[in-house]
N, C-alpha and C positions, 0 to 999 in steps of 0.2 A: 504494499500499499504506500501511498505518497508519504515521503519522509522516512520510510523504514529502510534501514541499511540492509543490503544483501551481501553475502560473502561468496566470492567466486574462487574456486581452488583448482589447481592442476598439478601434476607431477612433472617437474623439469628433470631431464636426465641427460647426462653427458655420455654420449656413445663413443667417444674417442678414447685413445690410450694416453692422453695427456690432460693436464688441468686446463679448464676453460672458464672464461668469464662470459656468462650468458645474460643477455638482456631480454626480459620477458615483458611483453605488452598485453594489456587487457584491452580488447576491442569491444566497443559498444556501438552497434549499428554501423560496422565497418570502419569506425574511427578509433584510433588508439587514444584512450583517455587516462590510462595510468601505466606506469612501468616500474620494474624493479630489476636490479642487477644481482646476479648470483655467481659466486665463485664455486665451481664444482670440480672436484678431483676426478681422475679417470674413472669412468663407469659409475660415478656417483649419481644417485637420484634423491631429489629433495622436493617436499611439498611447497608450493608457492600459493599465496592467497592475496586477494584484494577485497576491499570493502568499498561499496559505492551506494549512493542513493539516487537511482535513476528517476527521471521525470515521469509523469503519468503518461501511459501509452504502452504500445507493444514494442518489444525490443528483441534484438538478437545479440548474444555476447559469446565471446570465446577468448581464451588465452593462447596467444601464438597459434600453433597448429592443432590445438585441441578441438574436439567436436563442438559444433555450435549449439548453443542452448537458447530456447525461447523464454522470454520473460514478459509478463504482463503486470504493469503497475496501475493500480486503481485509485480513484479518489475514495475518501472514506468520510464517514460521519460519526460523530461521538454519540454513544448511546446514553440517553438521559435516565439515570437510575431512579430519579424522583417521579418519572412518568410511567412507570410500569410496576406490575405486581412483583414484590420481592417475597419469595416463598421460603419455607423452612422444611427440613426433613432430617430425621435421625434414624439410622438403622437400629433394629431391635437390640443388637449386641453392644451398641455404643451408648445406650441409655444407662443412667439418667444423663440429661444434657441440658444446656442452656445457651441461648443465642441472644445477643444484644446487637441490634442493627439500627444505625442512625444514618439514613441516606443523605440527610441535609448536611451533616458534618463529614460524611463519608468515612465513618469509623465503625468497625465491627468487632465483635468478641464472640468466640466460640469456646464453650466448655463441653468436653465430651470424653467418654470412656472408649471402649472398643477392645476387641480381641486381636485385631490387626487391620490396617487399612491397606491390604495387599492380599494377593492370592484369592482363594475362595472365602476367606474371612470377611473381607470387603465391608468393614464396619466403620461408619463415619457419621458426623453431623454436618449439615451444610445449609448455607443460605444461598439462594440461586434465582436465576431468571430463566424463563422459558422463551423459546422462539428466536434464538440467535441464529440467523440464517446466513450461510455462505462464509466467505473468508473474513477473518477478524484478527485484531491484535488486542489482547487483554493484559493489563498490568496491575500489580498490587504490591503493597509494602507490608511485610510482617514487622510490626513495631515492637513486639515483645512476646515472650512466653512466660507462663507462670513459674513460680519458684519450684525447682527440682523437677522440671518437665523431662520426661523420658526422651532419650536421644532419637527414638524411632516414633515420636508423635508427629506423624506426617501432616503438614498443614500447607494449604496453597490453593492455586487455581485449578478448578476441576471442571471437566466437560464430560457429558454423557448424554446419550439419547434421552434417557429419563433418569434423572438423579434420584427420584423417589423409589426406584426399584434397585435396591442393593442385593448382593448375592448371599447375605448371611442367613436368610430364612428360606428363600426359594431362588431359582435361577435369576440372575440379575440382568439389567438392561445392557445391551451391547454399546459399543462405541465410547468406552471410557478412556480418558487421558488425564493425568495429574502432573502438574509441575509443583514440586513441594520443597519446603525448607523445614529443617528441624533445628534443635539447638546445636547440632554438630555436623549435619550433613545436608546435602541438597541434590536434587536430580529430578527424574521423571519416571513414571510407570504407566503402563497402558495395556489394553486388551488386544493382543496381537492375533488371537485365534477366533475372535467373535464368539466366544463362549460365555460372555457375560461377567467375566472377572479379569483382574489384572495379573498376568503371570510374567510380564516382561518389565524389567526395571533396570535403570542405570543411574547411579548416584556416586558421589564422592564426598570425602571429608571437606568441611569448610576449614579455612586457615585456623591454626591453633589460637585459642583465646579470642576468636572473633565473636562479636555480639550483634544482636539486631540493631538497626534494621537490616532485613534481607529483602531485596527487591526481586520479584518474580515476573517473568513475561511469558505469555503463551501466544503462539502464532499459528493460525490455521491457514493452510494453503491447499485448497482442494480437499482431499481426504487424508492428507498427512498433516503432522503437527511438529512444531519445534518448541522447545522449552529453554529459557535462558534465566540465569541467576546472577545477581550482582550484589556487592556489599556497599556500593556507593551510588547506584542508580544511573551510572554513566558507563562503566566498564563491565561488560557482561562476560565474566570470567569462566562461567560454566555454561555449556550449550549442548543440547541433545536433540536428535532428530529421529523421526519415525518414517517408515515407508507408509503406504496407504493403510489405514486402519480398516479392516473388513467390517462391514455392518454399520459403519458410521452414517448417520442420517444427515441430510442437508440442513435441517433445522434441529438444533440441539439445545439442551439445558447447559447453562454456564454459571458457575458459582464459586464460592469460597467454601472449602471443606477441611475437616480435620478429624483424625482418628488415632486412638492409642493402641499399643501392642500388648498391654498387660492387665486389662480390665480395671485400670485406675483412671480417675478423672484428671485431665490436664486442660490448660487454658492457653489460647493464642489470641493475639489482637492484631487486627489489620487496619490499614487506612489507605486512602488514595486509590481506590478501585476504579479503573477506567477501562472502557471497551470502545474500540474503534472498529466499525463494521464497514466493509467494502461496499461501495454503491453499485 
């Protein structure tokens, strides 16, 4: 979408038997717009990447002699939280729970238990919106966790065909994708098999002694998703991407969700929840 940076990557390889300095250009619509120089040893291969924010429209891009890729950049419109119904849901295994939601100040607080917000346990509490259609970019800031919150109390941006159908009692809704932060880790998890629960996950430790805020960003592009995590809201130091998620609907539920791993209650606070939807 307009204003959103995209990353283009390719592998540069020196096929000669001596060191070479290679100049790699990024071409956007047949014009070179960025370049980098690489010093490569004999037969060395190295990943090269560029970040750009193209204008609205349809584009073609490639790096030197790499395959050409098509890119469409759309205008977007901000979703007004105050003009739509904000719903709540809690899985049976995540109860008791409590949700405080103030759309005017854009601050939210979720307290929930749970046996695990992963695999077929799939227990969480959520505040969410229905009918988010097509591509979008959603961001939120985790402003804090409660005292002694478990390291696997996953909290973040959650999308699902139907958030009110978790897997903890009966087969869950398909199309789930979560971008999460915890007091010590951050990453993504999703339903890669369209069986109504999340079996695919990728996360990593946050820097030692890091504290909230933790900034989360979710991007939908077609039927695939990307998740980004930042500790300053500027540098997105963790990023994860999916292939197409089978079973995902065009119109989905999108919300803030949290769930614990050990049947104890924990609390997370959010602010600055924003959604930009492609026109």
